[in-house]
Residue frames relative to the residue before (quaternion, step in Angstrom):
aa qw qx qy qz dx dy dz
M 1.0000 0.0000 0.0000 0.0000 0.00 0.00 0.00
S 0.3677 -0.7479 0.5139 0.2034 3.60 -0.71 1.05
F 0.4285 -0.6832 0.5360 0.2497 3.53 -1.20 0.69
K 0.1771 -0.8028 0.5648 0.0712 3.57 -0.70 1.11
F 0.3329 -0.7808 0.4997 0.1725 3.54 -0.40 1.28
E 0.6175 0.5528 -0.3657 0.4236 3.58 1.06 -0.65
V 0.6252 0.5157 -0.3323 0.4824 3.60 1.14 -0.63
M 0.6286 0.5359 -0.3304 0.4565 3.56 1.02 -0.81
F 0.6742 0.4929 -0.2927 0.4657 3.59 0.93 -0.92
Q 0.6181 0.5291 -0.3409 0.4710 3.57 1.10 -0.64
S 0.6529 0.4942 -0.3000 0.4894 3.58 1.00 -0.86
L 0.6257 0.5447 -0.3232 0.4553 3.56 1.06 -0.79
K 0.6535 0.5214 -0.3008 0.4589 3.55 1.00 -0.88
V 0.6861 0.4741 -0.2837 0.4732 3.58 0.91 -0.93
A 0.6961 0.4905 -0.2844 0.4404 3.58 0.81 -1.02
S 0.6357 0.5573 -0.3369 0.4145 3.60 1.00 -0.76
Q 0.5666 0.5996 -0.3820 0.4164 3.60 1.20 -0.37
Y 0.7253 0.4080 -0.2254 0.5066 3.58 1.24 -0.42
V 0.3033 0.7523 -0.5207 0.2662 3.58 1.21 0.43
G 0.6159 0.5679 -0.3404 0.4269 3.58 1.03 -0.78
T 0.6477 0.5134 -0.3155 0.4663 3.59 1.00 -0.83
T 0.6536 0.5150 -0.3043 0.4637 3.56 0.95 -0.88
L 0.6879 0.4729 -0.2817 0.4731 3.58 0.89 -0.93
F 0.6111 0.5523 -0.3530 0.4437 3.59 1.04 -0.74
M 0.6745 0.4906 -0.3019 0.4617 3.58 0.86 -0.94
A 0.6979 0.4862 -0.2796 0.4454 3.58 0.86 -0.98
I 0.7058 0.4621 -0.2772 0.4598 3.60 0.83 -0.97
T 0.6330 0.5195 -0.3342 0.4666 3.60 0.99 -0.79
A 0.6555 0.5031 -0.3063 0.4726 3.57 0.95 -0.87
L 0.6438 0.5252 -0.3266 0.4506 3.59 1.01 -0.79
V 0.6499 0.5144 -0.3196 0.4592 3.60 0.92 -0.90
I 0.6645 0.4864 -0.2989 0.4821 3.58 0.89 -0.95
G 0.6789 0.5129 -0.2884 0.4391 3.56 0.91 -0.94
V 0.6406 0.5210 -0.3291 0.4581 3.59 1.00 -0.78
I 0.6611 0.5067 -0.3097 0.4586 3.59 0.93 -0.89
L 0.7169 0.4328 -0.2550 0.4836 3.58 0.80 -1.02
G 0.6481 0.5329 -0.3138 0.4444 3.57 1.01 -0.82
L 0.6196 0.5293 -0.3383 0.4706 3.57 1.07 -0.72
G 0.6459 0.5227 -0.3162 0.4578 3.56 0.96 -0.85
I 0.6640 0.4974 -0.3027 0.4691 3.58 0.93 -0.91
A 0.6553 0.5200 -0.3111 0.4510 3.59 0.95 -0.88
L 0.6621 0.4984 -0.3061 0.4686 3.58 1.00 -0.81
V 0.6153 0.5383 -0.3412 0.4639 3.58 1.03 -0.77
R 0.6990 0.4547 -0.2680 0.4825 3.57 0.93 -0.87
L 0.6170 0.5483 -0.3457 0.4463 3.60 1.10 -0.66
Y 0.7559 0.3564 -0.1928 0.5143 3.57 0.91 -0.93
R 0.3591 -0.7891 0.4473 0.2198 3.57 1.37 0.16
I 0.0787 0.8075 -0.5716 0.1226 3.52 0.75 1.12
K 0.4833 -0.7179 0.4214 0.2709 3.54 -0.59 1.17
G 0.7873 0.2653 -0.2352 0.5045 3.56 -0.91 0.96
L 0.7387 0.3980 -0.2311 0.4924 3.57 0.63 -1.10
S 0.6291 0.5558 -0.3406 0.4235 3.59 0.96 -0.83
Q 0.6897 0.4640 -0.2750 0.4831 3.58 0.88 -0.94
F 0.6265 0.5453 -0.3349 0.4450 3.57 1.04 -0.77
F 0.7046 0.4546 -0.2698 0.4734 3.59 0.82 -0.98
Q 0.5957 0.5537 -0.3658 0.4525 3.58 1.08 -0.61
A 0.6663 0.4918 -0.2934 0.4776 3.58 0.98 -0.86
V 0.6534 0.5170 -0.3157 0.4540 3.60 0.97 -0.87
V 0.6531 0.5119 -0.3118 0.4629 3.58 0.93 -0.91
T 0.6589 0.5090 -0.3077 0.4606 3.58 0.91 -0.91
L 0.6628 0.5123 -0.3019 0.4551 3.57 0.99 -0.86
L 0.7331 0.4464 -0.2514 0.4473 3.58 0.72 -1.06
K 0.5788 0.5861 -0.3844 0.4167 3.60 1.13 -0.51
G 0.7222 0.4518 -0.2462 0.4622 3.58 1.13 -0.60
I 0.6168 0.5415 -0.3512 0.4505 3.61 1.27 0.02
P 0.4403 -0.7018 0.4849 0.2802 3.64 -0.72 0.96
M 0.6065 -0.5929 0.3989 0.3486 3.58 -1.11 0.72
V 0.6182 0.5603 -0.3527 0.4237 3.59 1.00 -0.76
L 0.6574 0.4993 -0.3136 0.4692 3.61 1.02 -0.74
I 0.6276 0.5324 -0.3390 0.4559 3.59 1.04 -0.73
I 0.6577 0.5055 -0.3137 0.4621 3.59 0.91 -0.89
L 0.6898 0.4754 -0.2890 0.4633 3.58 0.85 -0.94
A 0.6371 0.5252 -0.3312 0.4566 3.60 1.01 -0.76
L 0.6605 0.4965 -0.3085 0.4713 3.60 0.93 -0.86
Y 0.6381 0.5260 -0.3268 0.4576 3.57 1.03 -0.78
L 0.6801 0.4886 -0.2937 0.4610 3.58 0.89 -0.92
I 0.6448 0.5115 -0.3228 0.4673 3.59 0.99 -0.81
A 0.6749 0.4963 -0.2941 0.4601 3.57 0.91 -0.94
S 0.6620 0.5234 -0.3157 0.4336 3.58 0.94 -0.84
K 0.7230 0.4265 -0.2435 0.4858 3.58 1.11 -0.66
Q 0.8014 0.3417 -0.1427 0.4697 3.58 1.00 -0.80
F 0.5400 0.6616 -0.4189 0.3084 3.62 1.08 -0.52
D 0.6645 0.5017 -0.3176 0.4538 3.61 0.88 -0.85
V 0.6208 0.5328 -0.3407 0.4633 3.58 1.08 -0.71
W 0.6679 0.4880 -0.2949 0.4783 3.58 0.93 -0.94
A 0.6517 0.5318 -0.3199 0.4361 3.59 0.93 -0.89
K 0.6594 0.4994 -0.3074 0.4705 3.59 0.98 -0.84
S 0.6642 0.5087 -0.3101 0.4515 3.59 0.95 -0.82
M 0.7116 0.4136 -0.2392 0.5151 3.58 1.19 -0.61
H 0.4216 -0.7316 0.4318 0.3172 3.57 1.39 0.04
W 0.3344 0.7223 -0.5247 0.3020 3.57 1.01 0.89
S 0.4255 -0.6848 0.5273 0.2682 3.56 -1.17 0.58
L 0.5532 0.6239 -0.3788 0.4016 3.58 1.26 -0.40
R 0.0950 -0.7804 0.6165 0.0433 3.57 -1.04 0.86
F 0.6948 -0.5049 0.3095 0.4080 3.55 -1.23 0.46
K 0.6337 0.5425 -0.3409 0.4334 3.59 1.00 -0.73
D 0.6921 0.4360 -0.2690 0.5085 3.59 1.23 -0.44
F 0.5075 0.6837 -0.3999 0.3393 3.57 1.31 -0.19
N 0.4153 -0.6935 0.5333 0.2493 3.57 -1.02 0.87
M 0.3955 -0.7618 0.4680 0.2103 3.58 -0.52 1.21
V 0.4680 0.6720 -0.4469 0.3601 3.58 1.25 -0.26
W 0.6763 0.5160 -0.3034 0.4293 3.58 0.99 -0.82
I 0.5576 0.5541 -0.3985 0.4725 3.60 1.21 -0.36
A 0.6655 0.4935 -0.2933 0.4769 3.56 0.94 -0.92
V 0.6388 0.5235 -0.3244 0.4612 3.59 0.97 -0.83
A 0.6423 0.5232 -0.3232 0.4575 3.59 0.98 -0.84
A 0.6711 0.4911 -0.2994 0.4678 3.59 0.92 -0.89
L 0.6689 0.4876 -0.2950 0.4773 3.58 0.94 -0.89
S 0.6165 0.5508 -0.3441 0.4451 3.59 1.09 -0.70
L 0.6110 0.5355 -0.3499 0.4663 3.59 1.06 -0.68
M 0.6445 0.5118 -0.3061 0.4785 3.55 0.98 -0.89
A 0.6780 0.4969 -0.2857 0.4602 3.57 0.92 -0.95
T 0.6412 0.5346 -0.3244 0.4448 3.59 1.00 -0.81
I 0.6707 0.4971 -0.3018 0.4604 3.57 0.86 -0.95
N 0.7004 0.4612 -0.2743 0.4706 3.58 0.86 -0.96
S 0.6359 0.5298 -0.3343 0.4508 3.59 0.99 -0.77
S 0.6432 0.5255 -0.3335 0.4460 3.58 0.93 -0.82
E 0.6733 0.4774 -0.2948 0.4816 3.58 1.02 -0.78
I 0.6151 0.5355 -0.3438 0.4655 3.60 1.08 -0.68
F 0.6730 0.4827 -0.2942 0.4769 3.58 0.89 -0.91
R 0.6311 0.5343 -0.3440 0.4449 3.60 0.96 -0.78
G 0.6579 0.5012 -0.3049 0.4721 3.57 0.99 -0.82
A 0.6591 0.5031 -0.3027 0.4700 3.58 1.02 -0.83
F 0.6448 0.5172 -0.3220 0.4616 3.59 1.02 -0.80
A 0.6234 0.5574 -0.3385 0.4315 3.58 1.08 -0.72
A 0.6281 0.5502 -0.3327 0.4383 3.59 1.21 -0.50
V 0.5885 0.5495 -0.3685 0.4647 3.58 1.28 -0.29
K 0.4564 -0.7159 0.4595 0.2609 3.58 -0.72 1.08
P 0.5507 -0.6431 0.4184 0.3288 3.62 -0.89 0.88
G 0.5952 0.5966 -0.3611 0.3992 3.57 1.10 -0.65
Q 0.6061 0.5676 -0.3598 0.4255 3.58 1.13 -0.52
F 0.6055 0.5357 -0.3525 0.4714 3.59 1.14 -0.59
D 0.6448 0.5103 -0.3148 0.4741 3.57 1.02 -0.82
A 0.6441 0.5197 -0.3194 0.4615 3.57 1.02 -0.80
A 0.6392 0.5255 -0.3251 0.4578 3.59 1.02 -0.80
K 0.6546 0.5001 -0.3106 0.4742 3.59 1.02 -0.78
S 0.6521 0.5503 -0.3153 0.4154 3.55 1.00 -0.85
I 0.7223 0.3884 -0.2504 0.5145 3.61 1.12 -0.53
G 0.6193 -0.6292 0.3064 0.3558 3.55 1.29 0.36
L 0.3861 0.7199 -0.4946 0.2967 3.60 1.16 0.42
T 0.4175 -0.6718 0.5494 0.2694 3.56 -1.06 0.76
N 0.6848 -0.4611 0.3447 0.4467 3.57 -1.27 0.16
L 0.6509 0.5174 -0.3173 0.4560 3.58 0.97 -0.83
Q 0.6627 0.4876 -0.3034 0.4806 3.59 0.96 -0.81
T 0.6225 0.5372 -0.3362 0.4593 3.58 1.05 -0.72
I 0.6529 0.5077 -0.3077 0.4705 3.57 0.99 -0.86
R 0.7244 0.4638 -0.2490 0.4451 3.56 0.85 -1.02
R 0.7866 0.3692 -0.1772 0.4621 3.58 0.87 -0.92
M 0.7941 0.3046 -0.1498 0.5041 3.57 1.06 -0.66
L 0.7386 0.4545 -0.2512 0.4299 3.57 0.76 -1.07
L 0.7375 0.4427 -0.2520 0.4434 3.59 0.63 -1.13
P 0.6431 0.5239 -0.3578 0.4289 3.67 0.86 -0.73
Q 0.6923 0.4345 -0.2831 0.5017 3.59 1.14 -0.51
A 0.6821 0.5162 -0.2928 0.4272 3.57 1.01 -0.82
I 0.6430 0.5668 -0.3399 0.3871 3.61 0.93 -0.85
P 0.6783 0.4678 -0.3289 0.4615 3.67 0.77 -0.81
I 0.6322 0.5361 -0.3313 0.4508 3.58 1.07 -0.73
S 0.7562 0.4237 -0.2042 0.4550 3.56 0.93 -0.97
L 0.4547 0.7302 -0.4359 0.2647 3.61 1.20 -0.33
P 0.6693 0.4806 -0.3339 0.4578 3.68 0.80 -0.80
M 0.6580 0.5110 -0.3155 0.4543 3.58 1.04 -0.73
F 0.6332 0.5023 -0.3317 0.4865 3.57 1.12 -0.63
S 0.5733 0.5636 -0.3724 0.4636 3.58 1.16 -0.54
N 0.6722 0.4814 -0.2898 0.4821 3.58 0.93 -0.90
L 0.6256 0.5368 -0.3368 0.4551 3.58 1.07 -0.74
L 0.6589 0.5024 -0.3173 0.4613 3.60 0.92 -0.86
I 0.6337 0.5112 -0.3294 0.4782 3.59 1.00 -0.77
G 0.6426 0.5194 -0.3167 0.4658 3.57 1.02 -0.79
L 0.6471 0.5100 -0.3155 0.4708 3.58 1.04 -0.75
V 0.6119 0.5424 -0.3475 0.4590 3.58 1.03 -0.75
K 0.6955 0.4596 -0.2753 0.4789 3.57 0.90 -0.91
A 0.6596 0.5089 -0.3111 0.4573 3.59 1.00 -0.79
S 0.5638 0.6168 -0.3846 0.3922 3.60 1.17 -0.51
S 0.5222 0.6347 -0.4152 0.3900 3.61 1.21 -0.33
L 0.6019 0.5695 -0.3548 0.4330 3.61 1.20 -0.44
A 0.4969 0.6681 -0.4227 0.3579 3.58 1.27 -0.27
S 0.5448 0.6220 -0.4001 0.3953 3.59 1.17 -0.41
M 0.5736 0.6039 -0.3752 0.4068 3.60 1.21 -0.41
V 0.7405 0.3121 -0.2109 0.5566 3.59 1.23 -0.38
S 0.6497 -0.5978 0.2791 0.3778 3.53 1.12 0.90
V 0.4210 0.6562 -0.5067 0.3679 3.59 1.11 0.65
V 0.2711 -0.7549 0.5763 0.1563 3.58 -0.83 0.99
D 0.0853 0.7735 -0.6190 0.1062 3.54 -0.46 1.27
V 0.7956 -0.2667 0.2004 0.5056 3.58 -1.23 -0.37
F 0.7029 0.4718 -0.2767 0.4547 3.58 0.78 -1.01
A 0.6766 0.4994 -0.2985 0.4512 3.58 0.87 -0.96
A 0.6417 0.5302 -0.3269 0.4475 3.61 0.99 -0.82
A 0.6647 0.4898 -0.3052 0.4744 3.57 0.96 -0.85
K 0.6430 0.5237 -0.3235 0.4556 3.58 1.03 -0.76
I 0.6246 0.5359 -0.3373 0.4571 3.57 1.06 -0.74
T 0.6571 0.4952 -0.3123 0.4749 3.60 0.95 -0.83
A 0.6469 0.5252 -0.3230 0.4486 3.59 1.04 -0.76
Q 0.6383 0.5349 -0.3285 0.4457 3.58 1.06 -0.69
Q 0.6293 0.5463 -0.3337 0.4407 3.57 1.20 -0.43
N 0.8091 0.2028 -0.1006 0.5423 3.58 1.08 -0.69
Y 0.4081 -0.7475 0.4355 0.2915 3.60 1.34 0.07
R 0.4864 0.6110 -0.4639 0.4181 3.58 1.10 0.75
F 0.0420 -0.8603 0.5081 -0.0061 3.54 0.51 1.26
L 0.6135 0.5667 -0.3620 0.4141 3.60 0.97 -0.76
E 0.6650 0.5025 -0.3032 0.4619 3.58 0.89 -0.93
A 0.6502 0.5162 -0.3140 0.4607 3.59 1.01 -0.82
Y 0.6822 0.4851 -0.2975 0.4590 3.57 0.89 -0.87
V 0.6128 0.5249 -0.3477 0.4775 3.59 1.08 -0.65
A 0.6307 0.5323 -0.3254 0.4615 3.58 1.02 -0.80
V 0.6468 0.5088 -0.3105 0.4759 3.58 0.99 -0.86
A 0.6405 0.5301 -0.3247 0.4510 3.58 0.96 -0.86
V 0.6336 0.5292 -0.3242 0.4620 3.59 1.02 -0.81
I 0.6601 0.5041 -0.3096 0.4629 3.60 0.93 -0.86
Y 0.6714 0.4837 -0.3044 0.4718 3.60 0.88 -0.91
W 0.6272 0.5281 -0.3339 0.4650 3.58 1.02 -0.75
G 0.6570 0.5169 -0.3066 0.4551 3.58 0.96 -0.86
I 0.6460 0.5095 -0.3141 0.4738 3.58 0.98 -0.87
S 0.6560 0.5127 -0.3109 0.4585 3.59 0.93 -0.89
L 0.6404 0.5317 -0.3190 0.4533 3.57 1.00 -0.82
V 0.6575 0.5026 -0.3066 0.4701 3.58 0.96 -0.85
I 0.6409 0.5236 -0.3231 0.4590 3.60 0.95 -0.87
E 0.6704 0.4989 -0.3021 0.4586 3.59 0.87 -0.94
K 0.6506 0.5143 -0.3196 0.4585 3.60 1.00 -0.79
I 0.6488 0.5127 -0.3159 0.4651 3.60 0.95 -0.85
V 0.6697 0.4861 -0.2995 0.4749 3.59 0.92 -0.89
Q 0.6114 0.5484 -0.3468 0.4530 3.59 1.03 -0.70
I 0.6480 0.5055 -0.3089 0.4787 3.59 1.00 -0.86
L 0.6523 0.5112 -0.3117 0.4647 3.60 0.97 -0.86
E 0.6379 0.5269 -0.3248 0.4582 3.59 0.99 -0.82
E 0.6576 0.5095 -0.3113 0.4595 3.59 0.94 -0.87
R 0.6601 0.5016 -0.3125 0.4638 3.59 0.97 -0.81
M 0.6560 0.4996 -0.3132 0.4710 3.58 0.99 -0.81
S 0.6281 0.5351 -0.3331 0.4563 3.58 1.03 -0.75
R 0.6465 0.5127 -0.3178 0.4671 3.58 1.00 -0.82
K 0.6508 0.5157 -0.3143 0.4603 3.59 0.99 -0.84
L 0.6567 0.5065 -0.3112 0.4641 3.56 1.00 -0.83
R 0.6395 0.5221 -0.3288 0.4586 3.59 1.02 -0.77
R 0.6553 0.5042 -0.3080 0.4707 3.56 1.03 -0.84
A 0.6410 0.5266 -0.3271 0.4526 3.57 1.06 -0.76
I 0.6558 0.5088 -0.3072 0.4654 3.57 1.05 -0.79
L 0.6802 0.4776 -0.2831 0.4786 3.56 1.01 -0.88
């Protein structure tokens, strides 16, 4: 079977119209995941009794569950329980009117939260314990220690890993098509079903994902260089 570039370009044109949907799901999930993951990492760092063990168990459990199962489980739970919850809260919204994008965002956010918590834990481990003692000796509270000492050191260390996490979320967002979300992958698949040229469509999707990954890596590289310059100026 010959490869038809004109079909690939047509799939590329159609699929590229949904780049915004893919980026929205990935970036929203990353923001939610970073916030929740930071909280979990701090709870485990300060070993808050009860919560630390609970989050450790949750992280271990969710790390072993494939993303496809999480998306399908959330969809099934929402389809059976959302109308019940909506009626109890006196909402007019029903599941049939619900935007499935938020199911995908919820599933991706779980992935982002688990990975973010582990990224922050690794970054926090790079901070020398003596610095915590020094912060206490000058009278800093835990919140001030986190804001002034811990995060400024942890963020530059973790930035490359968050870049990889965002790229992973972009690629994982292709699973959103399983709950009827039309994103880059789903749009290309729809065009392929019309002419049965699946190879060309998948190549087009690969080009789009590669382009998004390249842009993310370039942006993070620029941020790393700026942070490095700021740190050098602070040291000097």
